[in-house]
DOFI-855471 format. One record per residue: residue number from 0; residue in three letters; z, y, x of N, C-alpha, C in turn. Coordinates in steps of 0.1 Angstrom, whole numbers. Layout:
{site NUM; "ala"; {Z; Y; X}; {Z; Y; X}; {Z; Y; X}}
...
***
This chain:
{site 0; "glu"; {-111; 97; 161}; {-108; 83; 159}; {-100; 80; 146}}
{site 1; "val"; {-105; 72; 137}; {-97; 68; 125}; {-85; 59; 128}}
{site 2; "gln"; {-74; 63; 123}; {-62; 55; 125}; {-55; 55; 111}}
{site 3; "leu"; {-49; 42; 108}; {-41; 41; 97}; {-28; 33; 101}}
{site 4; "val"; {-17; 39; 100}; {-5; 33; 105}; {6; 31; 94}}
{site 5; "glu"; {7; 18; 90}; {17; 15; 79}; {31; 14; 85}}
{site 6; "ser"; {41; 17; 76}; {55; 15; 79}; {63; 13; 67}}
{site 7; "gly"; {75; 10; 68}; {85; 9; 57}; {88; -5; 51}}
{site 8; "gly"; {81; -14; 56}; {83; -28; 52}; {98; -33; 56}}
{site 9; "gly"; {101; -45; 51}; {114; -50; 55}; {117; -62; 47}}
{site 10; "leu"; {130; -66; 48}; {135; -77; 40}; {144; -72; 29}}
{site 11; "val"; {141; -76; 17}; {148; -71; 5}; {151; -82; -4}}
{site 12; "gln"; {162; -81; -12}; {165; -91; -22}; {156; -90; -35}}
{site 13; "pro"; {154; -100; -42}; {147; -98; -55}; {154; -87; -63}}
{site 14; "gly"; {146; -79; -70}; {150; -67; -77}; {152; -55; -69}}
{site 15; "gly"; {150; -56; -56}; {152; -44; -47}; {140; -36; -47}}
{site 16; "ser"; {141; -25; -38}; {130; -15; -37}; {127; -13; -22}}
{site 17; "leu"; {115; -9; -20}; {109; -4; -7}; {99; 7; -9}}
{site 18; "arg"; {98; 15; 0}; {87; 26; 0}; {79; 24; 13}}
{site 19; "leu"; {66; 21; 11}; {57; 19; 23}; {50; 33; 25}}
{site 20; "ser"; {47; 35; 37}; {40; 47; 41}; {28; 43; 49}}
{site 21; "cys"; {18; 51; 49}; {5; 49; 57}; {1; 63; 62}}
{site 22; "ala"; {3; 65; 74}; {-1; 78; 80}; {-15; 77; 85}}
{site 23; "ala"; {-23; 86; 81}; {-38; 86; 84}; {-41; 97; 93}}
{site 24; "ser"; {-50; 94; 102}; {-56; 104; 112}; {-71; 102; 114}}
{site 25; "gly"; {-77; 112; 117}; {-92; 111; 119}; {-100; 113; 107}}
{site 26; "phe"; {-94; 115; 96}; {-101; 118; 83}; {-91; 123; 73}}
{site 27; "thr"; {-95; 129; 62}; {-86; 135; 52}; {-86; 125; 40}}
{site 28; "ile"; {-74; 120; 37}; {-73; 109; 27}; {-77; 114; 13}}
{site 29; "asn"; {-75; 127; 10}; {-78; 133; -3}; {-93; 131; -6}}
{site 30; "tyr"; {-102; 129; 4}; {-116; 129; 2}; {-121; 115; 0}}
{site 31; "tyr"; {-112; 105; 0}; {-116; 91; -1}; {-107; 83; -10}}
{site 32; "gly"; {-113; 73; -17}; {-105; 63; -24}; {-96; 55; -14}}
{site 33; "met"; {-84; 54; -17}; {-74; 47; -8}; {-67; 36; -16}}
{site 34; "ser"; {-66; 25; -9}; {-60; 13; -16}; {-49; 7; -8}}
{site 35; "trp"; {-40; 0; -14}; {-31; -9; -8}; {-36; -23; -11}}
{site 36; "val"; {-36; -32; -1}; {-39; -45; -3}; {-28; -54; 4}}
{site 37; "arg"; {-27; -66; 0}; {-16; -74; 6}; {-21; -88; 8}}
{site 38; "gln"; {-15; -96; 17}; {-18; -109; 20}; {-5; -117; 22}}
{site 39; "ala"; {-4; -127; 13}; {7; -136; 14}; {4; -147; 23}}
{site 40; "pro"; {14; -154; 28}; {11; -165; 38}; {3; -175; 31}}
{site 41; "gly"; {-8; -179; 38}; {-17; -190; 33}; {-26; -186; 22}}
{site 42; "lys"; {-26; -173; 18}; {-34; -168; 7}; {-44; -158; 11}}
{site 43; "glu"; {-54; -156; 2}; {-64; -145; 5}; {-58; -131; 3}}
{site 44; "leu"; {-66; -122; 8}; {-62; -108; 6}; {-63; -105; -8}}
{site 45; "glu"; {-53; -97; -13}; {-52; -93; -28}; {-51; -78; -29}}
{site 46; "trp"; {-60; -72; -37}; {-59; -58; -39}; {-47; -55; -48}}
{site 47; "val"; {-40; -44; -44}; {-28; -41; -52}; {-28; -28; -60}}
{site 48; "ser"; {-34; -18; -54}; {-34; -5; -61}; {-44; 4; -54}}
{site 49; "arg"; {-49; 14; -62}; {-59; 23; -56}; {-56; 38; -61}}
{site 50; "ile"; {-58; 47; -53}; {-58; 61; -58}; {-71; 67; -55}}
{site 51; "ala"; {-77; 74; -65}; {-90; 80; -64}; {-91; 93; -56}}
{site 52; "pro"; {-101; 96; -50}; {-102; 108; -43}; {-102; 120; -53}}
{site 53; "tyr"; {-96; 131; -48}; {-96; 144; -55}; {-88; 142; -68}}
{site 54; "ser"; {-92; 135; -79}; {-84; 134; -90}; {-71; 128; -89}}
{site 55; "gly"; {-70; 118; -80}; {-57; 111; -79}; {-54; 101; -90}}
{site 56; "val"; {-64; 97; -97}; {-63; 87; -107}; {-59; 74; -101}}
{site 57; "thr"; {-49; 67; -106}; {-44; 55; -100}; {-47; 43; -109}}
{site 58; "thr"; {-49; 32; -102}; {-50; 19; -109}; {-42; 8; -101}}
{site 59; "tyr"; {-39; -2; -109}; {-30; -12; -103}; {-34; -27; -108}}
{site 60; "ala"; {-31; -36; -99}; {-33; -50; -103}; {-23; -53; -114}}
{site 61; "asp"; {-27; -62; -123}; {-17; -66; -134}; {-4; -71; -128}}
{site 62; "ser"; {-4; -77; -117}; {8; -84; -112}; {19; -73; -107}}
{site 63; "val"; {14; -61; -105}; {23; -51; -100}; {25; -39; -110}}
{site 64; "lys"; {17; -38; -120}; {17; -27; -129}; {31; -26; -135}}
{site 65; "gly"; {36; -13; -135}; {49; -10; -140}; {60; -11; -130}}
{site 66; "arg"; {57; -17; -118}; {66; -19; -108}; {64; -11; -95}}
{site 67; "phe"; {51; -10; -92}; {46; -2; -81}; {40; 11; -84}}
{site 68; "thr"; {42; 21; -75}; {35; 34; -77}; {29; 38; -64}}
{site 69; "ile"; {16; 41; -66}; {9; 47; -54}; {8; 62; -55}}
{site 70; "ser"; {8; 68; -43}; {8; 82; -43}; {3; 87; -29}}
{site 71; "arg"; {1; 100; -28}; {-3; 106; -15}; {2; 119; -14}}
{site 72; "asp"; {4; 123; -1}; {9; 137; 2}; {-3; 143; 11}}
{site 73; "asn"; {-11; 151; 5}; {-22; 157; 12}; {-18; 165; 24}}
{site 74; "asn"; {-6; 172; 23}; {-2; 180; 34}; {1; 172; 46}}
{site 75; "lys"; {7; 160; 44}; {11; 151; 54}; {0; 141; 58}}
{site 76; "asn"; {-11; 140; 49}; {-22; 131; 51}; {-17; 117; 51}}
{site 77; "thr"; {-8; 114; 42}; {-1; 101; 41}; {-2; 95; 28}}
{site 78; "leu"; {-4; 82; 27}; {-4; 74; 15}; {9; 67; 14}}
{site 79; "tyr"; {13; 65; 2}; {26; 58; -1}; {24; 47; -12}}
{site 80; "leu"; {34; 38; -11}; {35; 28; -22}; {49; 25; -24}}
{site 81; "gln"; {54; 29; -36}; {67; 27; -39}; {68; 13; -46}}
{site 82; "leu"; {77; 4; -41}; {78; -9; -47}; {91; -11; -53}}
{site 83; "asn"; {91; -13; -66}; {105; -14; -73}; {104; -28; -80}}
{site 84; "asn"; {117; -33; -83}; {119; -46; -90}; {111; -57; -82}}
{site 85; "leu"; {113; -57; -70}; {105; -67; -62}; {108; -82; -65}}
{site 86; "lys"; {98; -90; -64}; {98; -103; -67}; {95; -111; -55}}
{site 87; "ile"; {99; -124; -54}; {96; -132; -43}; {81; -133; -40}}
{site 88; "asp"; {73; -133; -51}; {59; -134; -49}; {52; -121; -44}}
{site 89; "asp"; {60; -111; -43}; {55; -98; -36}; {55; -100; -21}}
{site 90; "thr"; {61; -110; -16}; {62; -112; -1}; {48; -112; 5}}
{site 91; "gly"; {46; -105; 16}; {33; -106; 23}; {32; -94; 32}}
{site 92; "met"; {21; -94; 39}; {17; -82; 48}; {9; -73; 39}}
{site 93; "tyr"; {14; -60; 40}; {8; -49; 32}; {0; -41; 41}}
{site 94; "tyr"; {-13; -37; 37}; {-22; -29; 45}; {-26; -17; 36}}
{site 95; "cys"; {-28; -6; 42}; {-36; 5; 34}; {-50; 4; 40}}
{site 96; "gln"; {-59; 9; 31}; {-73; 9; 36}; {-80; 20; 29}}
{site 97; "arg"; {-90; 25; 37}; {-100; 35; 32}; {-111; 27; 26}}
{site 98; "asp"; {-113; 28; 13}; {-121; 19; 6}; {-136; 19; 10}}
{site 99; "ser"; {-141; 31; 11}; {-156; 32; 14}; {-160; 27; 27}}
{site 100; "arg"; {-151; 27; 37}; {-154; 23; 51}; {-148; 10; 55}}
{site 101; "gly"; {-139; 5; 47}; {-132; -7; 51}; {-122; -6; 62}}
{site 102; "asp"; {-118; 7; 66}; {-107; 8; 76}; {-94; 3; 71}}
{site 103; "arg"; {-87; -3; 79}; {-74; -9; 76}; {-65; -7; 87}}
{site 104; "gly"; {-52; -5; 84}; {-41; -5; 94}; {-37; -19; 99}}
{site 105; "gln"; {-26; -19; 107}; {-22; -31; 112}; {-12; -39; 103}}
{site 106; "gly"; {-8; -31; 93}; {1; -38; 82}; {15; -36; 84}}
{site 107; "thr"; {23; -38; 73}; {37; -37; 74}; {42; -50; 66}}
{site 108; "gln"; {52; -57; 70}; {56; -69; 64}; {67; -66; 54}}
{site 109; "val"; {64; -72; 42}; {74; -71; 31}; {79; -86; 28}}
{site 110; "thr"; {92; -88; 28}; {97; -101; 26}; {108; -99; 15}}
{site 111; "val"; {106; -107; 4}; {115; -107; -7}; {122; -120; -8}}
{site 112; "ser"; {135; -120; -5}; {142; -133; -4}; {157; -131; -8}}
{site 113; "ser"; {163; -141; -14}; {177; -140; -17}; {185; -148; -6}}
***
């Protein structure tokens, strides 16, 4: 059974940092393109970042480039998203997903507020 379990969200002030984790089971994340997506209240789902299978090449939405870093630990079969210099507009539910199959976890809430 495929499972993706996100964690690490929370309430943080503007300029703060968080590290999101996504523990995967039922498949090997290194074999698949994996992304982080987010959804702000009242808005559509927005793609944030992707890490390619095998090569680990990373890509980012312009809105987060230079502030967020996607990575994975193949030994732990876990995907990460480091969020730095957070802005109020980064508030939302963050999900990891297996791109080719559309699998997605339950999400972890990130709230940026002063």
